[in-house]
Biopython code that builds the backbone (N, CA, C, O; Angstrom):
import numpy as np
from Bio.PDB.StructureBuilder import StructureBuilder

atoms = [
    (1, "MET", "N", (32.798, 31.487, -34.111)),
    (1, "MET", "CA", (33.648, 31.302, -35.267)),
    (1, "MET", "C", (34.344, 29.942, -35.229)),
    (1, "MET", "O", (34.465, 29.258, -36.245)),
    (2, "ASP", "N", (34.809, 29.561, -33.998)),
    (2, "ASP", "CA", (35.459, 28.258, -33.875)),
    (2, "ASP", "C", (34.487, 27.127, -34.180)),
    (2, "ASP", "O", (34.839, 26.117, -34.789)),
    (3, "LYS", "N", (33.268, 27.330, -33.739)),
    (3, "LYS", "CA", (32.262, 26.297, -33.940)),
    (3, "LYS", "C", (31.998, 26.096, -35.439)),
    (3, "LYS", "O", (31.825, 24.967, -35.899)),
    (4, "LEU", "N", (31.969, 27.185, -36.183)),
    (4, "LEU", "CA", (31.726, 27.110, -37.618)),
    (4, "LEU", "C", (32.863, 26.388, -38.344)),
    (4, "LEU", "O", (32.620, 25.572, -39.233)),
    (5, "ILE", "N", (34.074, 26.687, -37.967)),
    (5, "ILE", "CA", (35.237, 26.058, -38.606)),
    (5, "ILE", "C", (35.260, 24.557, -38.314)),
    (5, "ILE", "O", (35.512, 23.747, -39.206)),
    (6, "VAL", "N", (34.998, 24.201, -37.074)),
    (6, "VAL", "CA", (34.965, 22.776, -36.703)),
    (6, "VAL", "C", (33.842, 22.075, -37.440)),
    (6, "VAL", "O", (34.007, 20.947, -37.903)),
    (7, "HIS", "N", (32.698, 22.740, -37.552)),
    (7, "HIS", "CA", (31.553, 22.159, -38.245)),
    (7, "HIS", "C", (31.910, 21.877, -39.709)),
    (7, "HIS", "O", (31.618, 20.797, -40.221)),
    (8, "ILE", "N", (32.523, 22.823, -40.363)),
    (8, "ILE", "CA", (32.908, 22.634, -41.767)),
    (8, "ILE", "C", (33.945, 21.517, -41.900)),
    (8, "ILE", "O", (33.869, 20.695, -42.814)),
    (9, "PHE", "N", (34.907, 21.495, -40.988)),
    (9, "PHE", "CA", (35.938, 20.457, -41.029)),
    (9, "PHE", "C", (35.329, 19.061, -40.841)),
    (9, "PHE", "O", (35.668, 18.128, -41.569)),
    (10, "LEU", "N", (34.439, 18.927, -39.870)),
    (10, "LEU", "CA", (33.790, 17.633, -39.647)),
    (10, "LEU", "C", (32.891, 17.260, -40.815)),
    (10, "LEU", "O", (32.761, 16.088, -41.169)),
    (11, "TRP", "N", (32.277, 18.267, -41.404)),
    (11, "TRP", "CA", (31.370, 18.026, -42.529)),
    (11, "TRP", "C", (32.102, 17.393, -43.708)),
    (11, "TRP", "O", (31.503, 16.654, -44.490)),
    (12, "LEU", "N", (33.398, 17.680, -43.838)),
    (12, "LEU", "CA", (34.193, 17.095, -44.917)),
    (12, "LEU", "C", (34.383, 15.584, -44.737)),
    (12, "LEU", "O", (34.505, 14.844, -45.713)),
    (13, "PHE", "N", (34.405, 15.139, -43.474)),
    (13, "PHE", "CA", (34.696, 13.729, -43.194)),
    (13, "PHE", "C", (33.474, 12.894, -42.808)),
    (13, "PHE", "O", (33.501, 11.669, -42.923)),
    (14, "ILE", "N", (32.416, 13.542, -42.357)),
    (14, "ILE", "CA", (31.233, 12.808, -41.880)),
    (14, "ILE", "C", (30.066, 13.110, -42.804)),
    (14, "ILE", "O", (29.701, 14.268, -43.005)),
    (15, "ASP", "N", (29.487, 12.060, -43.364)),
    (15, "ASP", "CA", (28.374, 12.225, -44.294)),
    (15, "ASP", "C", (27.015, 12.266, -43.592)),
    (15, "ASP", "O", (26.098, 12.950, -44.045)),
    (16, "ASP", "N", (26.896, 11.551, -42.515)),
    (16, "ASP", "CA", (25.613, 11.423, -41.832)),
    (16, "ASP", "C", (25.357, 12.656, -40.963)),
    (16, "ASP", "O", (26.205, 13.037, -40.156)),
    (17, "ARG", "N", (24.186, 13.277, -41.131)),
    (17, "ARG", "CA", (23.847, 14.481, -40.357)),
    (17, "ARG", "C", (23.742, 14.201, -38.863)),
    (17, "ARG", "O", (24.175, 15.006, -38.039)),
    (18, "ASN", "N", (23.167, 13.057, -38.525)),
    (18, "ASN", "CA", (23.005, 12.724, -37.098)),
    (18, "ASN", "C", (24.356, 12.545, -36.415)),
    (18, "ASN", "O", (24.552, 12.983, -35.282)),
    (19, "LYS", "N", (25.284, 11.898, -37.115)),
    (19, "LYS", "CA", (26.617, 11.714, -36.541)),
    (19, "LYS", "C", (27.342, 13.051, -36.405)),
    (19, "LYS", "O", (28.057, 13.282, -35.431)),
    (20, "LEU", "N", (27.150, 13.924, -37.390)),
    (20, "LEU", "CA", (27.771, 15.242, -37.338)),
    (20, "LEU", "C", (27.227, 16.055, -36.167)),
    (20, "LEU", "O", (27.984, 16.702, -35.443)),
    (21, "LYS", "N", (25.923, 16.017, -35.989)),
    (21, "LYS", "CA", (25.305, 16.743, -34.874)),
    (21, "LYS", "C", (25.781, 16.178, -33.541)),
    (21, "LYS", "O", (26.056, 16.926, -32.603)),
    (22, "ARG", "N", (25.872, 14.877, -33.465)),
    (22, "ARG", "CA", (26.332, 14.220, -32.229)),
    (22, "ARG", "C", (27.781, 14.630, -31.916)),
    (22, "ARG", "O", (28.103, 14.906, -30.760)),
    (23, "ALA", "N", (28.644, 14.673, -32.918)),
    (23, "ALA", "CA", (30.035, 15.072, -32.722)),
    (23, "ALA", "C", (30.116, 16.519, -32.255)),
    (23, "ALA", "O", (30.913, 16.844, -31.376)),
    (24, "MET", "N", (29.294, 17.393, -32.839)),
    (24, "MET", "CA", (29.293, 18.809, -32.433)),
    (24, "MET", "C", (28.802, 18.961, -30.992)),
    (24, "MET", "O", (29.334, 19.761, -30.223)),
    (25, "ASP", "N", (27.785, 18.183, -30.643)),
    (25, "ASP", "CA", (27.277, 18.235, -29.274)),
    (25, "ASP", "C", (28.333, 17.773, -28.272)),
    (25, "ASP", "O", (28.457, 18.341, -27.186)),
    (26, "ILE", "N", (29.079, 16.756, -28.635)),
    (26, "ILE", "CA", (30.118, 16.248, -27.739)),
    (26, "ILE", "C", (31.253, 17.265, -27.603)),
    (26, "ILE", "O", (31.748, 17.506, -26.502)),
    (27, "LEU", "N", (31.653, 17.846, -28.704)),
    (27, "LEU", "CA", (32.785, 18.780, -28.677)),
    (27, "LEU", "C", (32.460, 20.087, -27.955)),
    (27, "LEU", "O", (33.298, 20.620, -27.228)),
    (28, "PHE", "N", (31.248, 20.603, -28.153)),
    (28, "PHE", "CA", (30.932, 21.915, -27.608)),
    (28, "PHE", "C", (29.991, 21.862, -26.406)),
    (28, "PHE", "O", (29.564, 22.902, -25.904)),
    (29, "GLY", "N", (29.673, 20.676, -25.952)),
    (29, "GLY", "CA", (28.917, 20.535, -24.708)),
    (29, "GLY", "C", (27.480, 20.995, -24.784)),
    (29, "GLY", "O", (26.909, 21.385, -23.765)),
    (30, "ASN", "N", (26.886, 20.964, -25.943)),
    (30, "ASN", "CA", (25.490, 21.375, -26.081)),
    (30, "ASN", "C", (24.527, 20.245, -25.766)),
    (30, "ASN", "O", (23.308, 20.415, -25.804)),
    (31, "GLU", "N", (25.086, 19.110, -25.462)),
    (31, "GLU", "CA", (24.245, 17.935, -25.245)),
    (31, "GLU", "C", (23.632, 17.985, -23.855)),
    (31, "GLU", "O", (24.328, 18.176, -22.858)),
    (32, "GLU", "N", (22.352, 17.816, -23.808)),
    (32, "GLU", "CA", (21.667, 17.718, -22.525)),
    (32, "GLU", "C", (21.842, 16.296, -22.012)),
    (32, "GLU", "O", (21.821, 15.341, -22.788)),
    (33, "PRO", "N", (22.014, 16.162, -20.712)),
    (33, "PRO", "CA", (22.184, 14.798, -20.186)),
    (33, "PRO", "C", (20.937, 13.962, -20.456)),
    (33, "PRO", "O", (19.808, 14.402, -20.241)),
    (34, "LYS", "N", (21.178, 12.759, -20.929)),
    (34, "LYS", "CA", (20.062, 11.868, -21.231)),
    (34, "LYS", "C", (19.572, 11.227, -19.949)),
    (34, "LYS", "O", (20.352, 10.680, -19.169)),
    (35, "VAL", "N", (18.292, 11.303, -19.751)),
    (35, "VAL", "CA", (17.679, 10.708, -18.574)),
    (35, "VAL", "C", (17.086, 9.378, -18.985)),
    (35, "VAL", "O", (16.209, 9.308, -19.846)),
    (36, "VAL", "N", (17.570, 8.342, -18.367)),
    (36, "VAL", "CA", (17.063, 7.003, -18.672)),
    (36, "VAL", "C", (15.967, 6.691, -17.667)),
    (36, "VAL", "O", (16.206, 6.623, -16.462)),
    (37, "ILE", "N", (14.793, 6.509, -18.175)),
    (37, "ILE", "CA", (13.653, 6.182, -17.325)),
    (37, "ILE", "C", (13.509, 4.662, -17.306)),
    (37, "ILE", "O", (13.250, 4.046, -18.340)),
    (38, "PRO", "N", (13.678, 4.066, -16.134)),
    (38, "PRO", "CA", (13.563, 2.604, -16.090)),
    (38, "PRO", "C", (12.135, 2.163, -16.398)),
    (38, "PRO", "O", (11.161, 2.793, -15.986)),
    (39, "GLU", "N", (12.050, 1.093, -17.113)),
    (39, "GLU", "CA", (10.748, 0.555, -17.475)),
    (39, "GLU", "C", (10.192, -0.219, -16.291)),
    (39, "GLU", "O", (10.827, -1.137, -15.772)),
    (40, "VAL", "N", (9.019, 0.163, -15.885)),
    (40, "VAL", "CA", (8.390, -0.488, -14.741)),
    (40, "VAL", "C", (7.551, -1.650, -15.252)),
    (40, "VAL", "O", (6.644, -1.480, -16.067)),
    (41, "ILE", "N", (7.873, -2.807, -14.761)),
    (41, "ILE", "CA", (7.137, -3.999, -15.152)),
    (41, "ILE", "C", (6.173, -4.345, -14.020)),
    (41, "ILE", "O", (6.585, -4.636, -12.897)),
    (42, "VAL", "N", (4.917, -4.307, -14.335)),
    (42, "VAL", "CA", (3.896, -4.616, -13.346)),
    (42, "VAL", "C", (3.522, -6.081, -13.508)),
    (42, "VAL", "O", (3.002, -6.512, -14.538)),
    (43, "LYS", "N", (3.806, -6.819, -12.461)),
    (43, "LYS", "CA", (3.462, -8.238, -12.497)),
    (43, "LYS", "C", (2.012, -8.385, -12.057)),
    (43, "LYS", "O", (1.606, -7.811, -11.047)),
    (44, "PRO", "N", (1.244, -9.143, -12.802)),
    (44, "PRO", "CA", (-0.150, -9.323, -12.408)),
    (44, "PRO", "C", (-0.236, -10.094, -11.093)),
    (44, "PRO", "O", (0.519, -11.034, -10.842)),
    (45, "LYS", "N", (-1.171, -9.665, -10.278)),
    (45, "LYS", "CA", (-1.382, -10.332, -9.003)),
    (45, "LYS", "C", (-1.913, -11.736, -9.282)),
    (45, "LYS", "O", (-2.847, -11.907, -10.067)),
    (46, "PRO", "N", (-1.319, -12.734, -8.641)),
    (46, "PRO", "CA", (-1.797, -14.087, -8.907)),
    (46, "PRO", "C", (-3.259, -14.232, -8.489)),
    (46, "PRO", "O", (-3.686, -13.738, -7.445)),
    (47, "VAL", "N", (-3.992, -14.913, -9.327)),
    (47, "VAL", "CA", (-5.414, -15.097, -9.071)),
    (47, "VAL", "C", (-5.596, -16.214, -8.051)),
    (47, "VAL", "O", (-5.209, -17.360, -8.277)),
    (48, "ASN", "N", (-6.185, -15.850, -6.940)),
    (48, "ASN", "CA", (-6.483, -16.854, -5.918)),
    (48, "ASN", "C", (-7.871, -17.414, -6.181)),
    (48, "ASN", "O", (-8.797, -16.691, -6.549)),
    (49, "ASN", "N", (-7.987, -18.665, -5.990)),
    (49, "ASN", "CA", (-9.321, -19.220, -6.101)),
    (49, "ASN", "C", (-10.008, -19.083, -4.738)),
    (49, "ASN", "O", (-9.385, -18.664, -3.762)),
    (50, "LYS", "N", (-11.242, -19.425, -4.683)),
    (50, "LYS", "CA", (-12.036, -19.235, -3.459)),
    (50, "LYS", "C", (-11.481, -20.054, -2.294)),
    (50, "LYS", "O", (-11.525, -19.620, -1.143)),
    (51, "ARG", "N", (-10.967, -21.223, -2.601)),
    (51, "ARG", "CA", (-10.425, -22.074, -1.539)),
    (51, "ARG", "C", (-9.255, -21.380, -0.844)),
    (51, "ARG", "O", (-9.165, -21.389, 0.384)),
    (52, "ASP", "N", (-8.358, -20.776, -1.631)),
    (52, "ASP", "CA", (-7.222, -20.068, -1.047)),
    (52, "ASP", "C", (-7.678, -18.862, -0.224)),
    (52, "ASP", "O", (-7.125, -18.583, 0.840)),
    (53, "GLU", "N", (-8.685, -18.154, -0.721)),
    (53, "GLU", "CA", (-9.202, -16.997, 0.013)),
    (53, "GLU", "C", (-9.784, -17.420, 1.358)),
    (53, "GLU", "O", (-9.572, -16.752, 2.371)),
    (54, "ILE", "N", (-10.514, -18.525, 1.364)),
    (54, "ILE", "CA", (-11.115, -19.012, 2.618)),
    (54, "ILE", "C", (-10.015, -19.442, 3.581)),
    (54, "ILE", "O", (-10.092, -19.167, 4.778)),
    (55, "MET", "N", (-8.990, -20.118, 3.059)),
    (55, "MET", "CA", (-7.898, -20.555, 3.928)),
    (55, "MET", "C", (-7.131, -19.358, 4.496)),
    (55, "MET", "O", (-6.710, -19.385, 5.653)),
    (56, "ASP", "N", (-6.947, -18.311, 3.689)),
    (56, "ASP", "CA", (-6.289, -17.097, 4.179)),
    (56, "ASP", "C", (-7.118, -16.424, 5.273)),
    (56, "ASP", "O", (-6.570, -15.934, 6.261)),
    (57, "ALA", "N", (-8.436, -16.401, 5.092)),
    (57, "ALA", "CA", (-9.312, -15.792, 6.088)),
    (57, "ALA", "C", (-9.260, -16.575, 7.403)),
    (57, "ALA", "O", (-9.210, -15.983, 8.481)),
    (58, "ILE", "N", (-9.273, -17.889, 7.309)),
    (58, "ILE", "CA", (-9.184, -18.724, 8.513)),
    (58, "ILE", "C", (-7.846, -18.503, 9.213)),
    (58, "ILE", "O", (-7.790, -18.366, 10.435)),
    (59, "LYS", "N", (-6.787, -18.469, 8.441)),
    (59, "LYS", "CA", (-5.448, -18.261, 9.004)),
    (59, "LYS", "C", (-5.358, -16.907, 9.711)),
    (59, "LYS", "O", (-4.769, -16.792, 10.786)),
    (60, "TYR", "N", (-5.953, -15.883, 9.088)),
    (60, "TYR", "CA", (-5.937, -14.552, 9.703)),
    (60, "TYR", "C", (-6.718, -14.540, 11.012)),
    (60, "TYR", "O", (-6.250, -14.021, 12.025)),
    (61, "LEU", "N", (-7.914, -15.120, 10.973)),
    (61, "LEU", "CA", (-8.740, -15.113, 12.186)),
    (61, "LEU", "C", (-8.095, -15.920, 13.311)),
    (61, "LEU", "O", (-8.187, -15.541, 14.479)),
    (62, "LYS", "N", (-7.445, -17.027, 12.966)),
    (62, "LYS", "CA", (-6.792, -17.831, 13.994)),
    (62, "LYS", "C", (-5.548, -17.160, 14.550)),
    (62, "LYS", "O", (-5.154, -17.425, 15.686)),
    (63, "SER", "N", (-4.924, -16.289, 13.758)),
    (63, "SER", "CA", (-3.698, -15.640, 14.227)),
    (63, "SER", "C", (-3.965, -14.442, 15.137)),
    (63, "SER", "O", (-3.039, -13.925, 15.762)),
    (64, "LYS", "N", (-5.199, -14.003, 15.217)),
    (64, "LYS", "CA", (-5.516, -12.872, 16.086)),
    (64, "LYS", "C", (-5.284, -13.266, 17.547)),
    (64, "LYS", "O", (-5.617, -14.376, 17.959)),
    (65, "THR", "N", (-4.714, -12.351, 18.315)),
    (65, "THR", "CA", (-4.419, -12.671, 19.712)),
    (65, "THR", "C", (-5.684, -12.699, 20.553)),
    (65, "THR", "O", (-5.860, -13.593, 21.380)),
    (66, "THR", "N", (-6.555, -11.739, 20.352)),
    (66, "THR", "CA", (-7.820, -11.736, 21.094)),
    (66, "THR", "C", (-8.949, -11.957, 20.111)),
    (66, "THR", "O", (-9.207, -11.137, 19.229)),
    (67, "LYS", "N", (-9.613, -13.085, 20.287)),
    (67, "LYS", "CA", (-10.696, -13.436, 19.381)),
    (67, "LYS", "C", (-12.035, -13.141, 20.056)),
    (67, "LYS", "O", (-12.255, -13.475, 21.220)),
    (68, "THR", "N", (-12.904, -12.518, 19.303)),
    (68, "THR", "CA", (-14.247, -12.264, 19.811)),
    (68, "THR", "C", (-15.128, -13.469, 19.497)),
    (68, "THR", "O", (-14.713, -14.419, 18.833)),
    (69, "LYS", "N", (-16.329, -13.396, 19.989)),
    (69, "LYS", "CA", (-17.282, -14.470, 19.727)),
    (69, "LYS", "C", (-17.575, -14.553, 18.226)),
    (69, "LYS", "O", (-17.714, -15.643, 17.671)),
    (70, "GLN", "N", (-17.667, -13.397, 17.586)),
    (70, "GLN", "CA", (-17.928, -13.370, 16.144)),
    (70, "GLN", "C", (-16.770, -14.003, 15.368)),
    (70, "GLN", "O", (-16.992, -14.692, 14.372)),
    (71, "ASP", "N", (-15.529, -13.768, 15.825)),
    (71, "ASP", "CA", (-14.372, -14.364, 15.158)),
    (71, "ASP", "C", (-14.426, -15.879, 15.240)),
    (71, "ASP", "O", (-14.179, -16.566, 14.249)),
    (72, "ARG", "N", (-14.746, -16.401, 16.412)),
    (72, "ARG", "CA", (-14.822, -17.854, 16.571)),
    (72, "ARG", "C", (-15.929, -18.450, 15.706)),
    (72, "ARG", "O", (-15.766, -19.528, 15.133)),
    (73, "GLU", "N", (-17.056, -17.742, 15.616)),
    (73, "GLU", "CA", (-18.161, -18.222, 14.784)),
    (73, "GLU", "C", (-17.770, -18.218, 13.306)),
    (73, "GLU", "O", (-18.102, -19.144, 12.567)),
    (74, "LYS", "N", (-17.067, -17.176, 12.885)),
    (74, "LYS", "CA", (-16.640, -17.097, 11.490)),
    (74, "LYS", "C", (-15.631, -18.189, 11.155)),
    (74, "LYS", "O", (-15.664, -18.757, 10.063)),
    (75, "ILE", "N", (-14.733, -18.483, 12.097)),
    (75, "ILE", "CA", (-13.765, -19.554, 11.874)),
    (75, "ILE", "C", (-14.499, -20.871, 11.660)),
    (75, "ILE", "O", (-14.190, -21.615, 10.729)),
    (76, "GLN", "N", (-15.468, -21.158, 12.520)),
    (76, "GLN", "CA", (-16.235, -22.408, 12.390)),
    (76, "GLN", "C", (-16.996, -22.440, 11.066)),
    (76, "GLN", "O", (-17.020, -23.462, 10.379)),
    (77, "MET", "N", (-17.616, -21.316, 10.715)),
    (77, "MET", "CA", (-18.393, -21.259, 9.484)),
    (77, "MET", "C", (-17.489, -21.477, 8.265)),
    (77, "MET", "O", (-17.839, -22.224, 7.352)),
    (78, "LEU", "N", (-16.339, -20.827, 8.261)),
    (78, "LEU", "CA", (-15.428, -20.972, 7.130)),
    (78, "LEU", "C", (-14.859, -22.384, 7.031)),
    (78, "LEU", "O", (-14.672, -22.898, 5.928)),
    (79, "GLU", "N", (-14.582, -23.014, 8.169)),
    (79, "GLU", "CA", (-14.077, -24.390, 8.150)),
    (79, "GLU", "C", (-15.131, -25.355, 7.618)),
    (79, "GLU", "O", (-14.808, -26.297, 6.895)),
    (80, "VAL", "N", (-16.399, -25.118, 7.977)),
    (80, "VAL", "CA", (-17.483, -25.959, 7.470)),
    (80, "VAL", "C", (-17.600, -25.785, 5.953)),
    (80, "VAL", "O", (-17.752, -26.764, 5.223)),
    (81, "ILE", "N", (-17.529, -24.543, 5.486)),
    (81, "ILE", "CA", (-17.618, -24.289, 4.045)),
    (81, "ILE", "C", (-16.448, -24.954, 3.326)),
    (81, "ILE", "O", (-16.614, -25.535, 2.253)),
    (82, "LEU", "N", (-15.252, -24.862, 3.937)),
    (82, "LEU", "CA", (-14.069, -25.438, 3.325)),
    (82, "LEU", "C", (-14.190, -26.961, 3.240)),
    (82, "LEU", "O", (-13.848, -27.556, 2.219)),
    (83, "LYS", "N", (-14.679, -27.591, 4.318)),
    (83, "LYS", "CA", (-14.825, -29.049, 4.323)),
    (83, "LYS", "C", (-15.911, -29.531, 3.384)),
    (83, "LYS", "O", (-15.788, -30.597, 2.781)),
    (84, "SER", "N", (-16.978, -28.748, 3.255)),
    (84, "SER", "CA", (-18.090, -29.182, 2.401)),
    (84, "SER", "C", (-17.774, -29.013, 0.916)),
    (84, "SER", "O", (-18.370, -29.676, 0.067)),
    (85, "GLY", "N", (-16.844, -28.132, 0.615)),
    (85, "GLY", "CA", (-16.495, -27.930, -0.790)),
    (85, "GLY", "C", (-17.494, -27.068, -1.528)),
    (85, "GLY", "O", (-17.548, -27.105, -2.757)),
    (86, "ARG", "N", (-18.283, -26.294, -0.810)),
    (86, "ARG", "CA", (-19.321, -25.472, -1.431)),
    (86, "ARG", "C", (-18.863, -24.020, -1.580)),
    (86, "ARG", "O", (-19.618, -23.093, -1.289)),
    (87, "PHE", "N", (-17.645, -23.832, -2.028)),
    (87, "PHE", "CA", (-17.128, -22.476, -2.153)),
    (87, "PHE", "C", (-17.021, -22.051, -3.598)),
    (87, "PHE", "O", (-16.777, -20.876, -3.871)),
    (88, "GLY", "N", (-17.192, -22.949, -4.515)),
    (88, "GLY", "CA", (-17.178, -22.628, -5.952)),
    (88, "GLY", "C", (-15.817, -22.159, -6.418)),
    (88, "GLY", "O", (-14.915, -21.958, -5.605)),
    (89, "ASN", "N", (-15.661, -21.985, -7.704)),
    (89, "ASN", "CA", (-14.396, -21.485, -8.283)),
    (89, "ASN", "C", (-14.646, -20.489, -9.354)),
    (89, "ASN", "O", (-13.701, -19.968, -9.946)),
]
sb = StructureBuilder()
sb.init_structure("model")
sb.init_model(0)
sb.init_chain("A")
sb.init_seg("    ")
for serial, (resi, resn, name, xyz) in enumerate(atoms, 1):
    if name == "N":
        sb.init_residue(resn, " ", resi, " ")
    sb.init_atom(name, np.array(xyz, "f"), 0.0, 1.0, " ", f" {name:<3s}", serial, name[0])
structure = sb.get_structure()
């Protein structure tokens, strides 16, 4: 009954239905808490060219504490490719 009387009283002063509903929700606690979902912005991964990839591979192989024979061969091969400029883009 109280809700009806308040509704009629507010209806006399508020013309907009949305504002009236919002006022009723605030007064009588019918409002569900609004959940704000943060917008996730996905940044594109920077495009590495082949030269950067080769340099990263060399850096990784050189940083290994124990290098195998294959690791040493790959380092030499990658350095030759890097120096020759035959890695394309």
